[in-house]
N, CA, C and O atoms as a Maestro MAE file, in Angstrom:
{
 s_m_m2io_version
 :::
 2.0.0
}

f_m_ct {
 s_m_title
 :::
 protein
 m_atom[92] {
  # First column is atom index #
  i_m_mmod_type
  r_m_x_coord
  r_m_y_coord
  r_m_z_coord
  i_m_residue_number
  s_m_chain_name
  s_m_pdb_residue_name
  s_m_pdb_atom_name
  i_m_atomic_number
  :::
  1 25 0.851 -1.210 0.000 1 A "MET " " N  " 7
  2 3 0.000 0.000 0.000 1 A "MET " " CA " 6
  3 2 0.882 1.254 0.000 1 A "MET " " C  " 6
  4 15 0.724 2.142 0.837 1 A "MET " " O  " 8
  5 25 1.804 1.303 -0.948 2 A "TRP " " N  " 7
  6 3 2.720 2.458 -1.017 2 A "TRP " " CA " 6
  7 2 1.973 3.710 -1.466 2 A "TRP " " C  " 6
  8 15 2.304 4.824 -1.058 2 A "TRP " " O  " 8
  9 25 0.952 3.512 -2.319 3 A "TYR " " N  " 7
  10 3 0.190 4.677 -2.814 3 A "TYR " " CA " 6
  11 2 -0.552 5.359 -1.668 3 A "TYR " " C  " 6
  12 15 -0.696 6.582 -1.656 3 A "TYR " " O  " 8
  13 25 -1.019 4.574 -0.715 4 A "TYR " " N  " 7
  14 3 -1.735 5.143 0.426 4 A "TYR " " CA " 6
  15 2 -0.786 5.937 1.312 4 A "TYR " " C  " 6
  16 15 -1.137 6.990 1.844 4 A "TYR " " O  " 8
  17 25 0.438 5.400 1.459 5 A "ARG " " N  " 7
  18 3 1.435 6.075 2.291 5 A "ARG " " CA " 6
  19 2 1.860 7.390 1.647 5 A "ARG " " C  " 6
  20 15 1.994 8.410 2.323 5 A "ARG " " O  " 8
  21 25 2.070 7.354 0.323 6 A "SER " " N  " 7
  22 3 2.484 8.569 -0.393 6 A "SER " " CA " 6
  23 2 1.368 9.610 -0.329 6 A "SER " " C  " 6
  24 15 1.637 10.810 -0.263 6 A "SER " " O  " 8
  25 25 0.112 9.148 -0.349 7 A "LEU " " N  " 7
  26 3 -1.021 10.071 -0.290 7 A "LEU " " CA " 6
  27 2 -1.026 10.818 1.043 7 A "LEU " " C  " 6
  28 15 -1.284 12.021 1.090 7 A "LEU " " O  " 8
  29 25 -0.737 10.089 2.127 8 A "ILE " " N  " 7
  30 3 -0.688 10.715 3.452 8 A "ILE " " CA " 6
  31 2 0.458 11.714 3.526 8 A "ILE " " C  " 6
  32 15 0.312 12.801 4.085 8 A "ILE " " O  " 8
  33 25 1.616 11.333 2.948 9 A "LEU " " N  " 7
  34 3 2.777 12.227 2.974 9 A "LEU " " CA " 6
  35 2 2.476 13.515 2.227 9 A "LEU " " C  " 6
  36 15 2.810 14.600 2.701 9 A "LEU " " O  " 8
  37 25 1.848 13.405 1.066 10 A "THR " " N  " 7
  38 3 1.529 14.603 0.278 10 A "THR " " CA " 6
  39 2 0.508 15.460 1.032 10 A "THR " " C  " 6
  40 15 0.554 16.688 0.954 10 A "THR " " O  " 8
  41 25 -0.406 14.823 1.758 11 A "HIS " " N  " 7
  42 3 -1.406 15.560 2.528 11 A "HIS " " CA " 6
  43 2 -0.727 16.348 3.642 11 A "HIS " " C  " 6
  44 15 -1.070 17.502 3.899 11 A "HIS " " O  " 8
  45 25 0.253 15.702 4.309 12 A "LEU " " N  " 7
  46 3 0.980 16.372 5.385 12 A "LEU " " CA " 6
  47 2 1.767 17.557 4.837 12 A "LEU " " C  " 6
  48 15 1.798 18.625 5.449 12 A "LEU " " O  " 8
  49 25 2.406 17.364 3.675 13 A "TRP " " N  " 7
  50 3 3.179 18.448 3.058 13 A "TRP " " CA " 6
  51 2 2.255 19.598 2.706 13 A "TRP " " C  " 6
  52 15 2.620 20.761 2.873 13 A "TRP " " O  " 8
  53 25 1.048 19.280 2.215 14 A "GLY " " N  " 7
  54 3 0.084 20.318 1.852 14 A "GLY " " CA " 6
  55 2 -0.309 21.134 3.076 14 A "GLY " " C  " 6
  56 15 -0.412 22.359 3.005 14 A "GLY " " O  " 8
  57 25 -0.528 20.455 4.197 15 A "CYS " " N  " 7
  58 3 -0.898 21.157 5.430 15 A "CYS " " CA " 6
  59 2 0.235 22.070 5.873 15 A "CYS " " C  " 6
  60 15 -0.002 23.193 6.316 15 A "CYS " " O  " 8
  61 25 1.483 21.581 5.750 16 A "ARG " " N  " 7
  62 3 2.641 22.377 6.159 16 A "ARG " " CA " 6
  63 2 2.771 23.612 5.284 16 A "ARG " " C  " 6
  64 15 3.104 24.693 5.770 16 A "ARG " " O  " 8
  65 25 2.503 23.448 3.973 17 A "LEU " " N  " 7
  66 3 2.600 24.588 3.053 17 A "LEU " " CA " 6
  67 2 1.538 25.629 3.392 17 A "LEU " " C  " 6
  68 15 1.808 26.829 3.370 17 A "LEU " " O  " 8
  69 25 0.326 25.161 3.706 18 A "ILE " " N  " 7
  70 3 -0.763 26.080 4.050 18 A "ILE " " CA " 6
  71 2 -0.434 26.827 5.344 18 A "ILE " " C  " 6
  72 15 -0.663 28.032 5.446 18 A "ILE " " O  " 8
  73 25 0.103 26.105 6.331 19 A "LEU " " N  " 7
  74 3 0.456 26.737 7.601 19 A "LEU " " CA " 6
  75 2 1.549 27.771 7.396 19 A "LEU " " C  " 6
  76 15 1.502 28.848 7.991 19 A "LEU " " O  " 8
  77 25 2.534 27.455 6.559 20 A "SER " " N  " 7
  78 3 3.645 28.384 6.303 20 A "SER " " CA " 6
  79 2 3.129 29.624 5.581 20 A "SER " " C  " 6
  80 15 3.622 30.727 5.812 20 A "SER " " O  " 8
  81 25 2.138 29.447 4.710 21 A "HIS " " N  " 7
  82 3 1.578 30.592 3.988 21 A "HIS " " CA " 6
  83 2 0.753 31.464 4.938 21 A "HIS " " C  " 6
  84 15 0.728 32.687 4.796 21 A "HIS " " O  " 8
  85 25 0.083 30.839 5.899 22 A "LYS " " N  " 7
  86 3 -0.710 31.605 6.870 22 A "LYS " " CA " 6
  87 2 0.205 32.472 7.716 22 A "LYS " " C  " 6
  88 15 -0.125 33.614 8.036 22 A "LYS " " O  " 8
  89 25 1.357 31.922 8.076 23 A "ASN " " N  " 7
  90 3 2.325 32.682 8.873 23 A "ASN " " CA " 6
  91 2 3.058 33.658 7.969 23 A "ASN " " C  " 6
  92 15 3.921 34.402 8.435 23 A "ASN " " O  " 8
  :::
 }
 m_bond[91] {
  # First column is bond index #
  i_m_from
  i_m_to
  i_m_order
  :::
  1 1 2 1
  2 2 3 1
  3 3 4 2
  4 3 5 1
  5 5 6 1
  6 6 7 1
  7 7 8 2
  8 7 9 1
  9 9 10 1
  10 10 11 1
  11 11 12 2
  12 11 13 1
  13 13 14 1
  14 14 15 1
  15 15 16 2
  16 15 17 1
  17 17 18 1
  18 18 19 1
  19 19 20 2
  20 19 21 1
  21 21 22 1
  22 22 23 1
  23 23 24 2
  24 23 25 1
  25 25 26 1
  26 26 27 1
  27 27 28 2
  28 27 29 1
  29 29 30 1
  30 30 31 1
  31 31 32 2
  32 31 33 1
  33 33 34 1
  34 34 35 1
  35 35 36 2
  36 35 37 1
  37 37 38 1
  38 38 39 1
  39 39 40 2
  40 39 41 1
  41 41 42 1
  42 42 43 1
  43 43 44 2
  44 43 45 1
  45 45 46 1
  46 46 47 1
  47 47 48 2
  48 47 49 1
  49 49 50 1
  50 50 51 1
  51 51 52 2
  52 51 53 1
  53 53 54 1
  54 54 55 1
  55 55 56 2
  56 55 57 1
  57 57 58 1
  58 58 59 1
  59 59 60 2
  60 59 61 1
  61 61 62 1
  62 62 63 1
  63 63 64 2
  64 63 65 1
  65 65 66 1
  66 66 67 1
  67 67 68 2
  68 67 69 1
  69 69 70 1
  70 70 71 1
  71 71 72 2
  72 71 73 1
  73 73 74 1
  74 74 75 1
  75 75 76 2
  76 75 77 1
  77 77 78 1
  78 78 79 1
  79 79 80 2
  80 79 81 1
  81 81 82 1
  82 82 83 1
  83 83 84 2
  84 83 85 1
  85 85 86 1
  86 86 87 1
  87 87 88 2
  88 87 89 1
  89 89 90 1
  90 90 91 1
  91 91 92 2
  :::
 }
}
């Protein structure tokens, strides 16, 4: 289930990018 793991990683990166943009 590598695709599921990569999906979670991309989701986490997206959240980090949004948080960095908010700051």
